[in-house]
C-alpha positions as CSV (number, residue, x, y, z in Angstrom):
1,X,88.8,327.0,-9.7
2,X,88.5,327.9,-13.4
3,X,91.2,325.4,-14.2
4,X,89.3,322.6,-12.4
5,X,86.1,323.2,-14.3
6,X,87.8,323.2,-17.6
7,X,89.4,319.9,-16.7
8,X,86.0,318.4,-15.9
9,X,84.6,319.8,-19.2
10,X,87.4,318.4,-21.2
11,X,87.0,315.0,-19.5
12,X,83.2,315.0,-20.4
13,X,84.0,315.9,-23.9
14,X,86.4,313.0,-24.2
15,X,83.8,310.6,-22.7
16,X,81.0,311.9,-25.0
17,X,83.3,311.8,-28.1
18,X,84.2,308.1,-27.4
19,X,80.8,306.5,-27.3
20,X,82.0,303.3,-28.9
21,X,84.0,302.5,-25.9
22,X,83.2,298.9,-24.7
23,X,81.0,298.1,-27.6
24,X,83.1,295.2,-28.8
25,X,82.7,293.6,-25.4
26,X,79.0,293.9,-25.6
27,X,79.0,292.4,-29.1
28,X,81.1,289.5,-27.9
29,X,78.8,288.9,-24.9
30,X,75.8,288.7,-27.3
31,X,77.4,286.8,-30.3
32,X,79.5,284.2,-28.6
33,X,76.6,282.4,-26.8
34,X,74.6,282.5,-30.0
35,X,77.4,280.9,-31.9
36,X,77.9,278.2,-29.2
37,X,74.2,277.4,-29.1
38,X,74.0,277.2,-32.9
39,X,77.1,274.9,-33.0
40,X,75.5,272.6,-30.4
41,X,72.3,272.5,-32.4
42,X,74.2,271.5,-35.5
43,X,76.0,268.7,-33.6
44,X,72.8,267.4,-32.1
45,X,71.1,267.4,-35.5
46,X,74.0,265.4,-36.9
47,X,73.8,262.9,-34.0
48,X,70.1,262.5,-34.5
49,X,70.5,262.0,-38.2
50,X,73.2,259.4,-37.8
51,X,71.2,257.6,-35.0
52,X,68.0,257.5,-37.1
53,X,69.8,256.1,-40.1
54,X,71.7,253.5,-38.0
55,X,68.5,252.3,-36.3
56,X,66.7,252.1,-39.6
57,X,69.5,250.1,-41.2
58,X,69.5,247.7,-38.2
59,X,65.7,247.3,-38.5
60,X,65.9,246.6,-42.2
61,X,68.7,244.1,-41.7
62,X,66.7,242.3,-39.0
63,X,63.6,242.3,-41.1
64,X,65.5,240.8,-44.1
65,X,67.1,238.2,-41.9
66,X,63.9,237.2,-40.0
67,X,61.9,237.0,-43.3
68,X,64.1,234.4,-45.0
69,X,62.8,230.9,-45.5
70,X,62.8,228.9,-42.3
71,X,64.2,231.8,-40.2
72,X,63.0,232.9,-36.8
73,X,62.5,236.2,-35.0
74,X,65.4,235.4,-32.7
75,X,67.8,235.3,-35.7
76,X,66.6,238.7,-36.9
77,X,67.0,240.2,-33.4
78,X,70.5,238.7,-33.0
79,X,71.5,240.2,-36.4
80,X,70.2,243.6,-35.5
81,X,71.9,243.6,-32.1
82,X,75.2,242.5,-33.7
83,X,74.9,245.2,-36.3
84,X,74.3,247.9,-33.7
85,X,77.1,246.8,-31.4
86,X,79.5,246.7,-34.4
87,X,78.6,250.0,-36.1
88,X,77.4,252.2,-33.2
89,X,78.3,250.8,-29.8
90,X,78.1,254.2,-28.1
91,X,75.7,256.1,-30.3
92,X,72.5,254.2,-29.4
93,X,72.3,253.5,-25.6
94,X,69.4,251.7,-24.0
95,X,68.4,250.1,-27.2
96,X,65.8,247.5,-27.7
97,X,65.1,245.5,-30.8
98,X,61.6,243.9,-31.1
99,X,61.0,241.4,-34.0
100,X,57.4,240.3,-34.6
101,X,57.1,237.5,-37.1
102,X,53.5,237.2,-38.1
103,X,51.8,234.9,-40.6
104,X,52.9,236.7,-43.8
105,X,55.2,239.6,-42.7
106,X,58.0,240.5,-40.3
107,X,57.9,243.8,-38.4
108,X,61.0,245.1,-36.6
109,X,61.1,248.0,-34.3
110,X,64.4,249.5,-33.0
111,X,64.2,252.1,-30.2
112,X,67.1,253.7,-28.4
113,X,68.3,256.8,-26.7
114,X,70.7,259.3,-28.4
115,X,73.4,261.2,-26.5
116,X,72.6,264.8,-26.0
117,X,75.0,267.7,-26.3
118,X,72.3,270.2,-25.4
119,X,71.8,270.4,-21.6
120,X,68.4,269.4,-20.1
121,X,67.2,267.6,-23.3
122,X,66.9,263.9,-24.1
123,X,66.4,262.5,-27.5
124,X,65.2,259.1,-28.7
125,X,64.9,257.3,-32.0
126,X,62.2,254.8,-32.9
127,X,62.5,253.2,-36.3
128,X,60.5,250.4,-37.9
129,X,60.9,248.1,-40.9
130,X,58.8,245.3,-42.3
131,X,59.3,242.6,-44.9
132,X,57.2,239.8,-46.4
133,X,58.1,236.3,-45.1
134,X,59.6,234.0,-47.8
135,X,57.6,230.8,-48.3
136,X,58.2,227.7,-50.3
137,X,55.3,227.0,-52.6
138,X,54.9,223.8,-54.5
139,X,53.6,224.4,-58.1
140,X,51.0,222.0,-59.2
């Protein structure tokens, strides 16, 4: 009986002496999801940054194109659509390009959805550009 109790005591001493047992598993359970979420956030930020700049470039191109002498809003819209399909065919889905050619200025709005790598979230971009309309004036 004495031998049995000393065996239990020595087992408890070993367990109490080895308190770090399993700590690396707990650390991994905590840090790996944090690293994965941080990586997804960085990727989503890069996608949004690229999408915003691509949409802005398309809006500026359409505004320049529609603002030229004797141009139309349809020409600007076609140029923006062609630019978007050439440079980012899969980045901006559900895109719409609206060109409003007023009396003295052209305003272009590009709106689209951005792919999401973060579950349960959706992201959109809405960029706008304007330019003065070129006009031929006769000097007197």
